[in-house]
N, C-alpha and C positions, 0 to 999 in steps of 0.2 A: 024585276028579273035581275039576278046577279050576273056578274061578268062570266062566271063559270057556266051558268045555264045558257047564256047567249052563245058562248064559244062552242058548247056541245051541240047546239042546233045547226051549226054551219056544216056544209059538206066538207069532207076532209081536204079536198083539193083547194078549197077557198079559206081554210082556217088561217086566221090572222096571226102571223108569227112575230110581227113587230109592233111594239107599243112605243108611243112618243108621249112622255109625261112632262108637263110643265111644272116647275117647282120654283117657289119664290124664296126670299130671304127668311121667311117664317118657317122654312124647312118642312118636315113631315107633318107638323101640326096644321099646315095649310092645305094638305092634300085631302081629296075626298076618298071614300073607301075604295073606289075602283082604281084610282091612281096608286094608292098604297098597295093594293093586291097585285097590280101589274109589276111593280118594282119587286115585291116580295117573291113572286113566282118566276121571275126571269132567270134564265141560265147565265146570261151575260148582260151587264148593265154598262152602257157607254155614257160618258158625260165629262164635263169639265171637272177639274179637281175640286172646285168649290161645290158644285152640285153633288158630286159623289160623297163629299163629306157631309153635306146636309141630309142626304138620304141614307147614310151609312147604317143606321139602326134597322133599316128595312131590307138591305141588300143581303141576300143569301147566296147568290151566284157569284160569278167572277166580275170584278170591277175593271173597266177598261177606260183609262183617261184618254182624252182626245190626243191624237198623234199630230205631229207637224211634218209635212203639210197636212191640212185637214182631209184632203182627198184620200189619204191612206186609211183614215178611220171609216170613211164612207165605203171604201172597198172592203174593209174587214166586216162591216155590218152586212153588206150584200153577200159576202162569202159565207155568212152564217144563216142565210135564208132557210127557213124551215124550222130553225131552233127558236126557243122563246128568248127574244132579244128585246131589251128595253133601252130607249134613248132618253136621257134626261136633258131638258131644255130650260132656258130662262123664260118664265112666264108663258106667253102664248107662242108656241113653236112656229106658227105660221105668220108671225109679224116680225120680220127681220130676224128670223130664227132658223134653227137647223131643219125644221120641218120643210121649209121652202126648198132646201137643197135635196133632201131625201125624196121629195115628191117627184123629182125628175127620174127616179129609179124604181120607185115602189108604187103600186096601184092602191087605190082606196080599199080594195078588197083584201089587202094583205096587212093592213095596219089599223091599230086603235090609236086615237089621239085624245089625251085628257089635258086640256089647256088650263093654265093658271092665269090670274090677271097679269096683263102686260105692264111694263114700266110706264107706258103711255096712260093706260087706264088708271094705275095707281096715282100717277102725278096729277091727272085730270081730277080725280076724286079729292085729292088733298087741296087743290086750288079752286075747285068748283068751276072748272072750264069745260064747256060742252065740247066733246070730241069732234062732232061734225063741223064746228066752226074753228077748229084748231089745226094748224099745219103740223104734221108729224114727219120728222126727218131723222134718219139714222146717219151719224157721222162716224160710226165705228169703223176704224181703218180707212176713213175717207177724208178728203180735204175739207177744211172749214169753209173754203170758198163756195161750196155747194149751197150755203145758206143765202147767198147774195140775192138770187131772184125772188126770194120770199120776204125780203125786207121792205114792207109797205107800212106806212103809219097806221097804228092801231092793230096790226096783225099780232096774233098769239101763236107762238111756235114752241113745240116740245121737241127737244133734241136728245137722242141717245148718244152718249159719248163713249170714247175708248178708255179714258184714264183720268187721273186726277188733274192733269195739266189742261184738259180740254176746256173747262169753264173759263180759265184765265185767257186761253187762246181766243175763245169766242169774244170775250170782252175786248181784247186788244184789236181784233178785226173790226168790231162794231165802231170802236173809237176812230180807227184809221179811215173809215169810209163814210163817216158822217152820221153815225147812229149812237153816239156816246151817251145820249140821254135815255137809252133803252134800259129797262129793268130786267135783271137776271135773277131768277130764283133757282138755287142749286138744291136739288132733292137727292139726298144721299141714302143708299142702302134701304130703299123703301120697303116697308112691311117687315123689316128685320129689327133685331134688338138695338142696332146702331143707327136707326133712322134719325135723320136730322135734316131740317129745312132752313136755309138761310137766303137772304135777299140782299142785292146790292145793285147800284147803277153801274153800267159799263164803264163810265168815265171815272168812277171812284172804287173800282173793284179791287178789294184787298183780301178777299176770303182766302184762308189758307187751311192746311191740313185737311184737304177735301178727300173724301173716300173715293177710291178708284171706281166704285160702282155708283155712278151718278147719272141723273137726268137733268138737263137744264131747260127751264121754262123762260122764254123771252117775250116780254111785252115791248113791241117795237115803237120807238120814238125817234123820228127823223129830225136831225139838226138842219138848220138853214143851209141849202146848197147840197144836201145829200143826194146821191145818185139813186133814184128810184126807178127800177126797170119796169117799163110799161108792159102790159100783157099783149099789146098788138105789135106787129112787125113794123120796122122802120124807126129804129132807135137813132138818137142824135149822132150824126157823123163825128162830132167833136169828142164823143166818149171813146172812140176807137183810136188806139195808137196806130199810126200808119205813115207811109212815106209817099202818099199820093195814090198808091195802089189800093183803092177802096171803092167798093160798089156803093154808089151814093144812096142816101136814105130813101128817096122816092123809088128808085129802081129796085132797091133791096126789098121794099115793101111789096112792089108788084111781083117780083121774083118769088117771094115766099107765098104770095097769094096764088100764083100760077102753079107752084110746086104742090100746093094743097097737102101739107103733111098729114098723114094718117097714122094712128097709133102703131108703134112698133117698126116703122119704116126706117131705112138707112139712106143717108145722103153721101154721095161722093163729090167732094168739092175739089176739082182739079185746077191747079193754079190759084191757090187760096188767097194769095195777097195778104190782107190783114186778117182773114178768117171770118169776116163779118157775116157772110151768108150762112156758113156752117154754124156759127154761134147763134144766130137768130133762129135757125132751124131747130137747134137743140133746146132753145128756150120755149119753143112752142108746146112741148109736152115731154115729161120725164122719161117716157118709154122710147123716145126717138134716139137714134145714134147717128154718128157722122164720122167720116174719114176725110181729112184735109191733106192734099198733096201740094207741096211747095218746094221748088228747086233751089231757091235762094236761102242760104243759112240765116241771114239777118231777118228776112221776112218770116221764116219758120219760127225763129225765137219770138218774134213779135206776135205771131198767132198764139203761141203758148201763153204769153202774158195777157193778151186780150181774152183768151178763153178763161183764164183764172179770174180776171177782173169782172167778167160777166157771169161768173158762177157756173161755168160749164167746163171745169178742168178735165173732164173725161173725154173731151174731143180728141179723137185719135189723129195724130199728126205723123205724116210720112214725108221725109225729106228726099226728094228725087225728082226726076223728069218722067212724065208719062210718054209712052206707055210702059217703059221699063219699071217704073215705080209701082205699077199695078200688079206685077208678078208676085204670086204667093199671097195676095190679099183676099 
């Protein structure tokens, strides 16, 4: 059954006006017939400049590059609800892509999605890495410190990056925290005419002229004395920077056990001290969030440093005294 036939069978009230089409560096040659038809039939096509250029031969409607801030484009897409709108995305739109943002505003009855292979899938295929045994991490617009909790000997990590500087920044971080022997493979412009794959150790990383569109594969090797973050609560007290205001290891482990964090929950740590409880709370699961409130400026700065050192730089820190500091949170 063709896309047109399926669309005609839908009740008018439920006709799908939005299409989300994944496109890779191989351009329109990599699209299936349905994806090509959705682009060709759209009145308006939204996408990044690169994606619009890749699909230019199919676009008959109006091209709309992403606005800055991105929320403006989301608002414009929604303002055209009911028209034939196509959104171009990188690879799989629902794997760290625009599809995840749009799904908060559009129901499944309103949209078609035609994914392409993700950068993770392409990288795993090139390296013969089974995805279920591989850690998948996006550092696009995010701190490289987020990789720290995943650094365990023998781990394999695929990292989506923001730009050509990211592979070198990752290598530098690995060297600074005791993982200089790790092997980094930089996979550039996968599936496109400029595809290139190069490998180097973190402690001898000299790769240059890296394509901004890259994924980094890391095979983790720990040096002697490397800080490996255990999966259980109760990390070594000596690993935290503190001035004596620290919930001790055993008490911290009991506290986290009693709190029994469940997916998606939020912790309020009032009088954070070194931030150790909030930090270990966040390490329990990536869906968790936390707000630390600390009135002393020096301790607040220490909380920030500890959060980065333990790979949870997203810990929200509020400087102030409760209950006043809680206002507006």
